[in-house]
NUPALO-544252 format. One record per residue (C-alpha): x, y, z; residue number from 1; residue in one letter. Coordinates in Angstrom, 3 decimals, padded with zeros to 6 digits. Layout:
BEGIN
X;Y;Z;nr;rest
X;Y;Z;NUM;A .
...
END
This chain:
BEGIN
X;Y;Z;nr;rest
025.543;-024.564;-016.553;1;M .
025.391;-024.504;-012.739;2;K .
026.537;-020.884;-012.643;3;I .
023.869;-019.872;-015.159;4;S .
021.135;-021.544;-013.109;5;I .
022.377;-019.846;-009.948;6;L .
022.361;-016.448;-011.603;7;L .
018.857;-017.032;-012.960;8;L .
017.540;-018.000;-009.551;9;L .
019.191;-014.938;-008.045;10;T .
017.518;-012.673;-010.581;11;I .
014.118;-014.236;-009.907;12;L .
014.522;-013.926;-006.144;13;I .
015.545;-010.292;-006.489;14;S .
012.543;-009.451;-008.669;15;I .
010.060;-011.218;-006.408;16;N .
011.488;-009.581;-003.284;17;S .
011.345;-006.097;-004.726;18;E .
007.648;-006.281;-005.366;19;F .
006.606;-008.431;-002.421;20;A .
003.186;-007.826;-000.917;21;N .
003.256;-005.311;001.907;22;A .
001.215;-007.213;004.473;23;W .
000.320;-010.351;002.603;24;G .
-003.316;-011.164;001.909;25;G .
-004.309;-011.562;005.529;26;R .
-002.701;-008.365;006.749;27;G .
-004.190;-006.193;004.015;28;H .
-007.625;-007.716;004.558;29;A .
-007.393;-007.158;008.317;30;A .
-006.422;-003.497;007.897;31;I .
-009.391;-002.753;005.663;32;C .
-011.910;-004.757;007.671;33;E .
-010.729;-002.996;010.813;34;S .
-011.087;000.431;009.165;35;A .
-014.801;-000.274;008.658;36;V .
-015.283;-000.264;012.427;37;Y .
-013.259;002.906;012.879;38;L .
-015.289;005.099;010.499;39;V .
-017.055;007.894;012.401;40;K .
-019.587;009.033;009.789;41;N .
-022.686;007.085;010.783;42;Q .
-024.203;007.301;007.310;43;N .
-021.136;005.707;005.724;44;L .
-020.529;003.304;008.602;45;K .
-024.053;001.924;008.365;46;E .
-023.328;000.835;004.805;47;Y .
-019.775;-000.408;005.369;48;L .
-020.642;-002.581;008.366;49;Q .
-022.489;-004.852;005.953;50;N .
-019.454;-004.944;003.637;51;K .
-016.222;-005.544;005.610;52;P .
-015.547;-008.656;003.520;53;H .
-015.917;-006.615;000.320;54;M .
-013.534;-003.910;001.489;55;M .
-011.032;-006.609;002.475;56;A .
-011.291;-008.098;-001.008;57;H .
-010.785;-004.735;-002.699;58;L .
-007.744;-004.040;-000.556;59;C .
-006.073;-007.157;-001.945;60;N .
-006.847;-006.541;-005.639;61;I .
-003.567;-004.644;-006.363;62;P .
-001.559;-007.611;-005.046;63;D .
-003.649;-010.265;-006.767;64;I .
-005.463;-009.412;-009.994;65;A .
-003.255;-006.436;-010.845;66;W .
-000.031;-008.459;-010.576;67;R .
-001.058;-010.742;-013.426;68;N .
-001.864;-008.339;-016.216;69;I .
-000.015;-006.968;-019.238;70;D .
003.473;-005.634;-018.467;71;S .
002.552;-002.271;-020.005;72;K .
000.395;-001.802;-016.897;73;F .
002.486;-003.553;-014.259;74;T .
005.545;-001.437;-015.095;75;V .
003.575;001.431;-013.592;76;H .
001.549;-000.529;-011.074;77;G .
004.495;-002.201;-009.341;78;N .
006.065;001.131;-008.432;79;A .
002.893;002.251;-006.636;80;T .
003.510;-000.133;-003.733;81;H .
006.667;001.447;-002.330;82;Y .
008.663;004.595;-001.608;83;I .
012.456;004.640;-001.801;84;N .
013.647;008.187;-001.243;85;V .
017.160;006.934;-000.435;86;E .
017.709;006.769;-004.188;87;S .
017.487;010.579;-004.131;88;L .
019.770;010.872;-001.126;89;G .
016.961;012.301;001.004;90;L .
015.374;011.548;004.348;91;A .
011.602;011.100;004.166;92;I .
010.999;014.277;006.143;93;K .
012.793;016.275;003.435;94;D .
010.886;014.896;000.443;95;V .
008.609;017.391;-001.369;96;P .
004.985;016.297;-001.542;97;T .
004.647;017.633;-005.092;98;D .
005.704;014.798;-007.413;99;L .
006.170;017.172;-010.356;100;K .
008.781;019.089;-008.343;101;T .
010.640;015.874;-007.559;102;I .
010.606;014.770;-011.198;103;I .
011.915;018.119;-012.423;104;E .
014.632;018.397;-009.772;105;K .
015.954;014.842;-009.524;106;Y .
015.522;013.178;-012.925;107;T .
019.002;012.662;-014.370;108;G .
020.781;013.129;-011.042;109;T .
022.958;010.540;-009.343;110;E .
021.169;007.466;-008.030;111;N .
022.470;007.309;-004.458;112;R .
021.904;003.567;-004.016;113;I .
023.226;002.289;-007.364;114;K .
026.867;002.664;-008.303;115;E .
027.539;004.700;-011.455;116;N .
023.825;005.114;-012.167;117;A .
021.497;008.024;-012.772;118;K .
017.868;008.530;-011.802;119;I .
016.173;007.618;-015.063;120;V .
012.550;007.593;-013.953;121;S .
011.379;008.987;-010.619;122;I .
008.282;006.745;-010.551;123;P .
010.410;003.627;-011.093;124;Q .
013.486;004.586;-009.067;125;D .
011.682;006.156;-006.121;126;M .
008.178;004.678;-006.174;127;G .
004.870;006.524;-005.971;128;T .
002.934;004.936;-003.106;129;N .
001.821;008.193;-001.472;130;W .
000.430;009.632;-004.689;131;W .
-001.331;006.389;-005.564;132;R .
-003.307;006.530;-002.320;133;A .
-004.195;010.140;-003.122;134;D .
-005.345;009.158;-006.609;135;Q .
-007.945;006.764;-005.243;136;F .
-008.967;009.301;-002.605;137;Y .
-009.649;011.790;-005.393;138;R .
-011.514;009.194;-007.422;139;R .
-013.709;008.356;-004.434;140;A .
-014.514;012.018;-003.831;141;V .
-015.324;012.600;-007.514;142;A .
-017.687;009.630;-007.647;143;A .
-019.364;010.572;-004.378;144;A .
-019.771;014.184;-005.504;145;T .
-021.706;012.981;-008.550;146;E .
-024.261;011.370;-006.248;147;L .
-025.474;014.782;-005.121;148;K .
-026.634;015.530;-008.664;149;T .
-028.278;012.144;-009.271;150;L .
-031.669;010.714;-008.400;151;T .
-031.594;007.765;-006.033;152;A .
-033.330;004.547;-007.133;153;P .
-037.000;004.411;-006.137;154;S .
-038.060;000.939;-007.296;155;T .
-036.625;-002.550;-006.772;156;S .
-035.806;-002.691;-010.480;157;K .
-033.806;000.539;-010.276;158;E .
-032.071;-000.635;-007.109;159;E .
-030.626;-003.658;-008.907;160;Q .
-029.905;-001.928;-012.209;161;D .
-026.098;-001.760;-012.478;162;E .
-026.362;000.912;-015.167;163;N .
-028.608;003.212;-013.143;164;F .
-026.568;006.402;-012.782;165;A .
-026.806;006.614;-008.987;166;Y .
-025.745;002.973;-008.600;167;N .
-022.785;003.372;-010.944;168;K .
-021.419;006.369;-009.057;169;S .
-021.899;004.780;-005.636;170;F .
-020.207;001.586;-006.810;171;F .
-017.246;003.586;-008.136;172;E .
-016.961;005.478;-004.837;173;M .
-016.858;002.305;-002.739;174;I .
-014.496;000.567;-005.146;175;T .
-012.048;003.479;-005.037;176;S .
-012.210;003.590;-001.249;177;M .
-011.350;-000.085;-001.046;178;G .
-008.492;000.127;-003.547;179;L .
-007.109;003.135;-001.694;180;M .
-006.886;000.917;001.380;181;G .
-004.256;-001.277;-000.190;182;H .
-001.801;001.557;-000.693;183;F .
-002.428;003.030;002.741;184;V .
-001.649;-000.448;004.058;185;G .
001.598;-000.636;002.084;186;D .
002.846;002.522;003.746;187;N .
002.835;001.163;007.303;188;S .
005.044;-001.809;006.396;189;Q .
008.594;-000.520;007.093;190;P .
010.236;-002.506;004.294;191;F .
008.103;-000.678;001.748;192;H .
009.720;002.654;002.605;193;V .
013.383;001.709;002.180;194;T .
015.770;000.683;-000.572;195;S .
016.854;-002.272;001.572;196;D .
013.417;-003.766;001.031;197;H .
014.486;-007.320;001.851;198;D .
017.143;-006.654;004.480;199;G .
020.217;-007.872;002.606;200;Y .
022.251;-004.743;003.275;201;A .
021.776;-005.350;006.994;202;A .
022.433;-009.103;006.933;203;G .
018.715;-009.841;007.355;204;H .
017.988;-011.011;003.833;205;G .
014.543;-012.549;003.412;206;G .
012.996;-010.403;006.153;207;I .
010.303;-008.912;003.912;208;H .
008.022;-011.922;003.419;209;A .
008.966;-013.408;006.800;210;Y .
007.790;-010.265;008.582;211;Y .
004.672;-009.324;006.658;212;E .
003.318;-012.730;005.741;213;D .
004.844;-015.707;007.556;214;S .
004.750;-014.052;010.995;215;A .
001.317;-012.475;010.468;216;V .
-000.085;-015.959;009.797;217;A .
000.384;-016.822;013.479;218;F .
-002.145;-014.270;014.717;219;Y .
-005.258;-015.898;016.101;220;G .
-008.805;-015.119;014.928;221;P .
-008.697;-011.937;016.999;222;D .
-006.353;-010.068;014.628;223;L .
-008.974;-007.469;013.683;224;Q .
-009.966;-007.047;017.326;225;T .
-006.372;-006.258;018.221;226;K .
-006.022;-003.789;015.352;227;I .
-009.263;-001.986;016.203;228;V .
-008.328;-001.737;019.895;229;A .
-004.897;-000.337;019.032;230;A .
-006.447;002.081;016.530;231;S .
-009.005;003.448;018.964;232;K .
-006.284;004.077;021.514;233;K .
-004.197;005.700;018.778;234;M .
-007.012;008.028;017.733;235;Q .
-007.059;009.639;021.182;236;T .
-003.472;010.817;020.691;237;T .
-004.201;012.648;017.415;238;N .
-001.164;011.132;015.643;239;P .
000.954;013.154;013.239;240;K .
-000.202;011.189;010.198;241;F .
-003.766;012.470;010.681;242;L .
-002.741;016.133;010.727;243;K .
-001.528;016.726;007.171;244;G .
-003.325;019.137;004.876;245;A .
-003.921;016.439;002.262;246;N .
-003.564;012.715;001.600;247;T .
000.035;012.916;000.395;248;V .
001.172;014.819;003.489;249;E .
-000.510;012.246;005.722;250;K .
001.034;009.361;003.822;251;M .
004.444;011.011;004.062;252;K .
004.070;011.355;007.836;253;A .
003.066;007.694;008.124;254;L .
005.995;006.633;005.937;255;G .
008.434;008.526;008.143;256;E .
007.156;006.691;011.227;257;I .
007.362;003.340;009.437;258;S .
010.944;003.947;008.320;259;Y .
011.918;004.794;011.884;260;G .
010.907;001.319;013.068;261;E .
013.173;-000.713;010.771;262;I .
015.922;-000.943;013.381;263;K .
013.462;-002.156;016.004;264;A .
012.341;-004.972;013.700;265;I .
015.875;-006.043;012.830;266;L .
016.825;-006.020;016.499;267;K .
014.321;-008.771;017.314;268;V .
014.517;-010.663;014.016;269;D .
015.398;-014.249;015.130;270;P .
018.332;-014.706;012.755;271;V .
020.537;-017.744;013.273;272;I .
022.860;-017.186;010.324;273;T .
023.072;-013.760;008.630;274;P .
022.299;-013.410;004.956;275;S .
025.046;-013.045;002.357;276;V .
025.097;-010.626;-000.557;277;L .
027.840;-010.883;-003.161;278;K .
028.198;-008.889;-006.338;279;V .
029.983;-010.707;-009.152;280;E .
030.213;-009.379;-012.698;281;K .
027.396;-006.959;-012.013;282;G .
025.075;-009.630;-010.635;283;M .
023.779;-009.780;-007.062;284;S .
024.146;-013.256;-005.555;285;L .
021.935;-013.612;-002.495;286;K .
021.745;-016.192;000.251;287;T .
018.866;-015.521;002.638;288;A .
019.371;-015.446;006.389;289;A .
018.580;-018.604;008.336;290;V .
015.931;-017.848;010.951;291;R .
013.985;-019.500;013.688;292;K .
010.460;-020.560;012.635;293;P .
007.925;-017.811;011.969;294;A .
005.964;-018.607;015.129;295;N .
009.005;-017.352;017.045;296;I .
009.188;-014.298;014.809;297;G .
005.513;-013.599;015.458;298;Y .
006.087;-013.490;019.205;299;K .
008.954;-011.040;018.698;300;N .
007.112;-008.860;016.188;301;F .
003.499;-008.929;017.382;302;E .
003.408;-005.561;019.140;303;K .
005.190;-003.821;016.271;304;L .
003.029;-005.430;013.577;305;M .
-000.228;-004.708;015.388;306;T .
000.715;-001.068;015.878;307;T .
001.798;-000.677;012.264;308;Q .
-001.358;-002.237;010.835;309;M .
-003.399;-000.139;013.260;310;A .
-001.793;003.024;011.897;311;R .
-002.930;002.139;008.385;312;S .
-006.427;001.255;009.580;313;A .
-006.633;004.543;011.496;314;T .
-005.506;006.638;008.548;315;L .
-007.697;004.729;006.105;316;L .
-010.850;005.201;008.170;317;A .
-010.053;008.897;008.492;318;S .
-009.583;009.236;004.717;319;L .
-012.860;007.412;004.074;320;W .
-014.618;009.826;006.426;321;D .
-012.970;012.835;004.798;322;E .
-013.796;011.694;001.276;323;A .
-017.433;011.164;002.202;324;Y .
-017.653;014.535;003.919;325;K .
-015.920;016.297;001.012;326;A .
-018.565;014.883;-001.297;327;A .
-021.403;016.263;000.793;328;G .
-022.332;013.176;002.816;329;N .
-024.437;011.412;000.129;330;P .
-027.236;009.071;001.197;331;E .
-025.835;005.555;001.534;332;A .
-029.125;003.851;002.389;333;K .
-030.327;004.404;-001.166;334;A .
-027.704;002.050;-002.601;335;Y .
-028.973;-001.530;-002.459;336;K .
-027.364;-003.160;-005.467;337;S .
-025.784;-006.590;-005.006;338;Y .
-023.067;-005.896;-007.557;339;K .
-019.700;-007.048;-006.228;340;Y .
-016.294;-005.685;-007.363;341;P .
-014.774;-009.077;-008.111;342;V .
-012.034;-007.854;-010.421;343;N .
-011.892;-004.070;-010.964;344;P .
-009.998;-002.947;-014.045;345;E .
-006.468;-001.705;-013.510;346;F .
-006.282;002.061;-013.062;347;V .
-003.257;003.793;-014.550;348;M .
-001.528;006.419;-012.389;349;P .
-002.777;009.893;-013.319;350;D .
-000.204;011.941;-011.389;351;Y .
002.702;011.720;-013.853;352;Y .
003.217;011.318;-017.584;353;D .
003.218;007.535;-017.933;354;T .
004.197;007.625;-021.618;355;A .
007.212;009.832;-020.888;356;A .
008.258;007.555;-018.016;357;A .
008.151;004.521;-020.312;358;E .
010.303;006.284;-022.894;359;T .
012.942;007.246;-020.339;360;K .
013.030;003.767;-018.842;361;T .
013.580;002.113;-022.235;362;K .
016.543;004.312;-023.145;363;K .
END
């Protein structure tokens, strides 16, 4: 009986670690609130500066409301939070940005991180974080583009009418921008771009939540101020992740930088006793590392975490600006509805055949 309980707990820990939140609620909120103050388009910024709390809320939806829905959705949604190209035996810099190409080339090949296993489903085995961010970018552009063909509300009744065409499109644009922020945030957290997502292979088991959540909690009330300051300094250097031809290329560049900082994090991780990973009868038995309290970890990690969150805020603000410009810079002042995106419906990935992926996974 004791062995069975131990194995069950191990399975639960493994599942929860794999899909841990990238920056925790506070980190994701801070990234998206900070991005509001980094937007350069004055038309868009004028609207967003009244809504930083709303953008912060939207950026947490994928880790809150979308975690507690039917499994037919979460099987696809969970894989949108990470990238694990090690399963393909590739370095991030060598990964194609066309997901269809990856699916065609690597489905059925050897899984490089699982013994005697094949790549059954690229979305599940590798993750689709970069393409998820692009999906919401495209949705934001599409909604904003519609605004150019619609008549803005001219009366107080029209302004508060949720079904008024202009209001519906503007609401969809803002909602998509906010949701996009979550996945851009995921990509700057180094343990979301590696197969060793919780540090067990390196003897740092349990690092994921300790780094992104427990340590982040020790920031003072000036977290956003620090992120914005770091972002503004970063913008003057024209970082690589702002230079890509499209959203996926930019996300790939950001992911490569994030991956490169894993060693720096592990170097200052205040581990007292290393973690233990044993494999018995096909089961992974994990004992997390013993660490100094998270306030010590925060002191060790602060510079790294601030820089990483600032990268996401910088890229997110840039993507918001680009989406708005691509749509023709629609008039934001015309939107005055009080409608709030409390719980947006889950959006299925549109960049791969979800039905085919489900079939392959079940086999």
